[in-house]
MIDO-472823 format. One line per field, with one value per residue (C-alpha): residue number from 1; residue in one letter; x, y, z. Coordinates in pm, 1 decimal, always signed. Each point is the difference from the previous one (the first is absolute). Layout:
N
nr = (NUM; ...)
rest = (A; ...)
px = (X; ...)
py = (Y; ...)
pz = (Z; ...)
END
This chain:
290
nr = (1; 2; 3; 4; 5; 6; 7; 8; 9; 10; 11; 12; 13; 14; 15; 16; 17; 18; 19; 20; 21; 22; 23; 24; 25; 26; 27; 28; 29; 30; 31; 32; 33; 34; 35; 36; 37; 38; 39; 40; 41; 42; 43; 44; 45; 46; 47; 48; 49; 50; 51; 52; 53; 54; 55; 56; 57; 58; 59; 60; 61; 62; 63; 64; 65; 66; 67; 68; 69; 70; 71; 72; 73; 74; 75; 76; 77; 78; 79; 80; 81; 82; 83; 84; 85; 86; 87; 88; 89; 90; 91; 92; 93; 94; 95; 96; 97; 98; 99; 100; 101; 102; 103; 104; 105; 106; 107; 108; 109; 110; 111; 112; 113; 114; 115; 116; 117; 118; 119; 120; 121; 122; 123; 124; 125; 126; 127; 128; 129; 130; 131; 132; 133; 134; 135; 136; 137; 138; 139; 140; 141; 142; 143; 144; 145; 146; 147; 148; 149; 150; 151; 152; 153; 154; 155; 156; 157; 158; 159; 160; 161; 162; 163; 164; 165; 166; 167; 168; 169; 170; 171; 172; 173; 174; 175; 176; 177; 178; 179; 180; 181; 182; 183; 184; 185; 186; 187; 188; 189; 190; 191; 192; 193; 194; 195; 196; 197; 198; 199; 200; 201; 202; 203; 204; 205; 206; 207; 208; 209; 210; 211; 212; 213; 214; 215; 216; 217; 218; 219; 220; 221; 222; 223; 224; 225; 226; 227; 228; 229; 230; 231; 232; 233; 234; 235; 236; 237; 238; 239; 240; 241; 242; 243; 244; 245; 246; 247; 248; 249; 250; 251; 252; 253; 254; 255; 256; 257; 258; 259; 260; 261; 262; 263; 264; 265; 266; 267; 268; 269; 270; 271; 272; 273; 274; 275; 276; 277; 278; 279; 280; 281; 282; 283; 284; 285; 286; 287; 288; 289; 290)
rest = (M; E; K; L; S; N; D; L; L; S; I; Q; V; S; A; A; G; A; E; L; C; S; I; Q; C; N; G; K; E; Y; L; W; Q; A; D; P; A; F; W; N; R; H; S; P; V; L; F; P; I; V; G; R; V; W; D; D; T; Y; R; C; E; G; E; A; Y; S; L; G; Q; H; G; F; A; R; D; M; E; F; Q; L; V; S; I; T; D; N; E; V; W; Y; R; L; T; D; N; E; E; T; H; K; K; Y; P; Y; N; F; C; L; E; I; G; Y; R; I; E; Q; K; K; I; H; V; M; W; R; V; K; N; T; G; K; G; D; M; Y; F; Q; I; G; A; H; P; A; F; Y; F; P; G; F; D; A; S; T; K; E; R; G; Y; F; G; F; D; K; K; E; G; L; E; Y; I; L; I; G; E; K; G; C; A; N; T; D; V; H; Y; R; L; E; L; K; D; G; L; L; P; M; N; T; S; T; F; D; G; D; A; L; I; L; E; N; G; Q; V; G; E; V; A; L; Y; D; N; S; R; K; A; V; L; R; L; L; F; D; A; P; V; V; G; L; W; S; P; P; G; K; N; A; P; F; V; C; I; E; P; W; Y; G; R; C; D; R; M; N; F; D; G; E; Y; K; E; K; D; W; I; Q; H; L; P; E; N; G; T; F; D; G; G; Y; V; I; E; I; M; E)
px = (+0.0; +141.4; -79.6; +8.9; -60.5; +24.4; -101.7; -369.0; -58.5; +130.7; -86.8; +89.0; +16.4; +42.5; +185.9; -288.6; -215.0; +191.7; -293.9; -36.6; -74.0; -8.1; -56.7; +57.7; -56.8; -130.8; +71.0; -242.1; -26.6; -196.8; +45.6; -211.3; +202.3; -126.1; -216.6; -100.5; -344.1; -80.0; +274.5; +355.2; +176.9; +111.9; +56.2; +64.9; +114.0; -226.5; +188.4; -36.6; -376.9; -230.8; -292.7; -116.5; -1.0; -320.1; +4.7; +357.1; +121.5; +124.2; +119.3; +324.0; +109.0; -238.7; +132.6; -214.9; +150.7; -139.4; +58.5; -160.6; -133.1; +242.7; +280.8; +315.9; +235.9; -153.9; +94.3; +357.9; +327.4; +155.1; +369.5; +107.6; +180.3; +89.1; -75.6; +83.0; -129.4; -318.7; -38.5; -5.8; -31.7; -85.9; +5.4; -181.5; +81.3; -170.8; +101.2; -123.8; -271.7; -139.3; +13.1; -254.3; -246.5; +113.0; +198.3; +188.5; +355.5; -4.8; +180.6; -226.6; +160.7; -184.8; +129.7; -104.3; +122.9; -97.8; -18.2; -139.6; -342.6; -11.4; +80.2; +76.2; -81.0; +181.8; -52.8; +222.2; -82.1; +251.0; -61.3; +313.8; -128.1; -51.4; -303.9; -287.4; -90.1; -334.9; -67.2; -202.0; +123.3; -187.4; +11.9; -197.9; +100.2; -228.3; -41.2; -157.3; -337.7; +71.4; -162.0; -136.1; -276.3; -144.8; -325.2; -88.7; -89.4; +175.3; +346.8; +106.3; +8.4; +182.2; +77.6; +98.2; +152.3; -330.2; -329.4; -269.6; -80.3; +200.5; -114.4; +114.9; -49.7; -13.7; +128.7; -249.1; +44.2; +320.8; +183.4; -26.7; -142.1; -357.7; +70.9; -362.8; -125.1; +143.1; -92.7; +16.9; +228.2; -222.6; +206.5; -123.6; +137.7; +277.7; +100.0; -98.7; -130.6; +107.9; -177.9; -5.3; -200.2; +189.2; +193.8; -274.1; +25.6; +379.8; +236.7; -119.0; +194.7; +46.9; +132.2; +107.9; +226.9; -296.5; +209.3; +368.8; -32.4; -184.8; +13.3; -112.6; -184.7; -104.3; -357.6; +48.7; +94.4; +368.0; +243.8; +228.4; +188.6; -24.7; +124.8; +108.4; +25.6; -38.8; -122.4; -315.8; -187.1; -35.9; -169.6; -144.8; -49.0; -52.4; -90.7; -377.4; -197.9; +298.3; -19.8; +373.9; +207.9; +160.6; -68.7; +209.1; +70.2; +134.1; +139.0; +8.7; +156.2; -239.5; -317.6; -153.4; -158.1; -350.2; -244.6; +13.2; +311.5; +144.7; +246.0; +378.4; +197.9; +115.8; -367.5; -83.4; -148.1; +272.4; +286.8; +343.8; +231.3; +377.7; +197.1; +323.4; +246.8; -274.8; -35.1; -313.5; +21.0; -297.4; -97.0; -170.5; +56.1; -133.3; -9.0; -87.1; -216.7; -14.8)
py = (+0.0; +337.3; +317.5; +361.8; +291.2; +375.6; +239.7; -37.0; -344.3; -355.4; -287.6; -367.4; -201.0; -374.5; -166.9; -250.6; +152.8; +329.4; +80.5; +312.3; -135.0; +300.6; +376.5; +166.1; +369.7; +211.7; -289.7; -239.5; -262.4; +88.4; -315.9; -306.4; -261.2; -306.1; -168.7; -322.3; +7.7; +274.7; +12.6; -127.7; +265.6; +361.9; +151.6; -261.3; +96.9; -153.1; -128.3; -107.2; +20.0; +204.8; -197.7; -320.3; -130.1; -177.7; -358.9; +71.0; -68.3; +229.9; -47.2; +134.7; -72.2; -295.8; -158.0; -24.2; +96.8; -41.9; +296.5; +75.2; +331.7; +294.6; -201.9; -143.3; +286.4; +54.8; -357.1; +2.2; +94.2; +312.6; +81.9; +304.5; +220.9; +315.8; +189.2; +351.0; +203.4; +88.4; -242.5; -376.3; -205.7; -365.5; -208.2; -305.2; -161.9; -276.7; -362.2; -353.1; +33.6; +324.8; -132.6; -267.4; +277.3; +290.3; -36.4; +329.3; +84.3; +294.2; +192.4; +148.8; +256.3; +143.0; +296.0; +204.3; +349.2; +204.2; +379.2; +175.5; -163.7; -143.5; -347.7; -16.0; -349.9; -62.1; -278.1; -69.0; -278.9; -87.7; -222.3; -215.0; -242.7; -8.3; +176.5; +173.3; -53.5; +50.5; +36.3; +166.3; +134.5; +134.1; +96.0; -140.9; +196.2; -44.0; +279.1; -7.5; +170.4; +305.4; -31.8; -346.4; -116.3; -342.7; +80.7; +292.0; +6.4; +320.5; -41.4; +350.2; +141.8; -2.5; +324.5; +40.4; +266.9; +5.7; +73.1; -90.0; -235.3; -290.0; -351.6; -351.9; -361.7; -312.1; -355.3; -246.6; -372.8; -194.7; +304.7; +180.7; +342.4; +67.2; +278.5; +20.8; +183.8; +333.5; +155.1; +362.2; +69.2; +188.1; +261.0; +188.7; +354.2; -103.2; -319.4; -365.8; -126.5; -355.9; -242.4; -374.2; -68.2; +222.4; -296.2; -264.3; -22.8; -39.5; +263.6; +330.7; +40.9; +348.9; -11.1; +235.0; +217.9; +159.0; +82.0; +48.2; +40.1; -193.7; +121.6; -184.1; +209.9; -83.8; +25.5; +369.0; +59.8; +60.0; -122.0; -278.4; -103.6; +13.8; -181.6; +187.8; -187.9; +14.7; -358.6; -23.9; -220.8; +2.2; -259.9; +68.7; -308.9; -143.5; -369.1; -33.8; -99.4; -19.4; +337.2; +20.5; +278.1; +108.0; +127.0; -24.3; +274.3; -171.7; +185.3; -243.5; -2.8; -282.0; -168.2; -345.4; -147.5; +102.1; -287.3; -265.2; +151.0; -253.7; +211.6; -2.7; +128.1; +300.4; +92.7; +26.8; +324.7; +237.9; -220.5; +164.6; -48.4; +14.2; -35.9; -199.0; +161.4; +238.1; +130.0; +96.4; +233.4; +33.8; +15.1; +229.5; +210.7; -56.1; +316.0; +14.0; +310.7; +36.2)
pz = (+0.0; -105.1; +193.3; -114.8; +234.4; +30.4; +278.4; -83.7; -149.3; -4.1; -232.3; -19.2; -321.9; -50.3; -286.0; -1.2; -273.4; +40.9; +227.4; +210.9; +350.1; +232.8; -7.0; +335.2; +54.2; +287.8; +234.7; -170.1; -271.4; -313.8; -206.9; +74.0; +191.1; -189.7; +262.9; -182.9; +164.3; -254.1; -267.1; +30.0; -207.8; +41.8; -344.5; -268.3; -349.8; -265.5; -307.1; -281.8; +45.0; +218.5; +140.6; -165.8; -353.0; -105.8; +132.5; +122.8; -355.8; -273.9; -356.9; -144.7; -358.3; -7.3; +322.9; +315.6; +335.7; +351.0; +228.6; +335.9; +125.7; -16.8; -161.3; +155.1; +90.1; +344.7; +98.1; -131.1; +165.1; -149.3; +1.6; +199.6; -253.7; +192.3; +319.8; +124.8; +294.7; -186.3; -294.4; -59.7; -320.0; -69.3; -318.0; -137.4; -334.4; -193.2; +54.8; -71.9; +262.6; -144.0; -357.7; +94.8; +87.7; -219.1; -324.4; -4.5; +102.7; +239.1; +270.0; +269.4; +231.1; +299.2; +199.3; +304.0; +84.8; +304.0; -0.6; +307.6; +48.0; -353.7; -129.3; -371.1; -129.3; -328.9; -253.3; -298.8; -246.4; -271.0; -301.5; -17.0; -263.4; -374.6; -141.3; +178.4; +365.3; +173.6; +372.4; +272.4; +332.6; +299.3; +365.4; +293.9; +314.9; +300.9; +255.3; +343.3; +18.9; +219.0; +340.9; -83.4; +236.5; -85.4; +183.5; -229.5; -369.1; -110.3; -149.9; -101.1; -353.4; -330.3; -177.2; -364.8; -222.2; -187.7; +173.7; -251.5; -283.8; +143.7; -81.1; +77.1; -99.2; +217.6; -2.5; -147.4; -57.1; +72.9; +131.4; -333.3; -80.6; -102.4; -249.2; -114.4; +309.1; +116.1; +334.3; +105.9; +294.9; +244.5; +185.0; +304.9; +28.5; -236.6; +183.9; -26.2; +336.0; +85.6; +227.0; +67.0; -317.8; -248.9; -138.8; +15.8; -380.1; +18.8; -143.7; -145.2; -325.5; -148.2; -357.2; -279.5; +213.0; +177.7; +307.0; +76.7; +374.9; +269.9; +360.5; +312.6; +259.2; +354.0; +126.3; +80.2; -366.0; +78.3; -266.5; +125.7; -314.4; -377.1; -309.6; -312.6; -330.2; -376.5; -42.7; -215.1; +248.3; +378.9; +216.9; +345.5; +215.8; +343.6; +49.1; -46.9; +307.6; +237.3; +179.3; -66.5; +161.1; -327.0; -349.1; -318.4; -253.3; -311.7; -304.5; -292.1; -344.7; -78.1; +122.4; +29.8; -311.7; -90.1; +48.5; -274.4; -160.6; -244.9; -198.4; -1.5; +298.9; -203.9; -57.8; +371.8; +125.4; +122.8; -119.2; -9.5; -299.0; -25.7; -323.8; -1.3; +245.3; +115.3; +356.9; +193.8; +299.9; +231.3; +364.8; +247.5; +312.2; +352.3; +212.0; +370.4; +45.5; +378.0)
END
């Protein structure tokens, strides 16, 4: 476990999945501590798919591949590449094991840099093979609900950098998206109230770059933290029906399959493309606001 700290903030990162495991600031922990009674992860990186593929199978150049939810990177050991006082980098490259699930040659580098009360999460994907490469990558950080009280229904608010006209889709069958039905996100005085039933239909998925900022507020409407991103999709999720003490804010360069999708992998919604020797740079920022 690697640790970075400054006068305001400290984080811990594990080479297992290159996963952010702790964010401490103001004398408290902000990142969910992976209690398996609710969800046994902190902030996994989703690669080379986000969510599920239909029937856990996808097709690439005529071959069928089986791949479970969110891909394999989160369950693999990364190599520690470099560490300084304020920045750490990890690397994962393709091997025999990954080729059974994903045919492309790749180098995935994941970095974290702290700056005052900000954590810059950095993703770099390189196509190291011959020809074109396709992939998705996404975030899944889980944050404690501020002032969580299991005996109450209120869970604070989400705020966005857009106040009106927001819409979302939901997960339908087999963990895949129902893209036929769009719902209006009902804000109250510019914020989205959350309660114990907000995520009964699973994740709320906002597509098409509708927002570039999601902030978490406590029940008194005070901002606790925010995520800044340029990803085209963001998922908002807490485990349905569990009254869990945390909520996830998930910027995605990708999304699960739409229901009944039977096309090629490269035809997936929100697929990312790299030419031979190409490099993708993405990521997001977490900022503690209090």
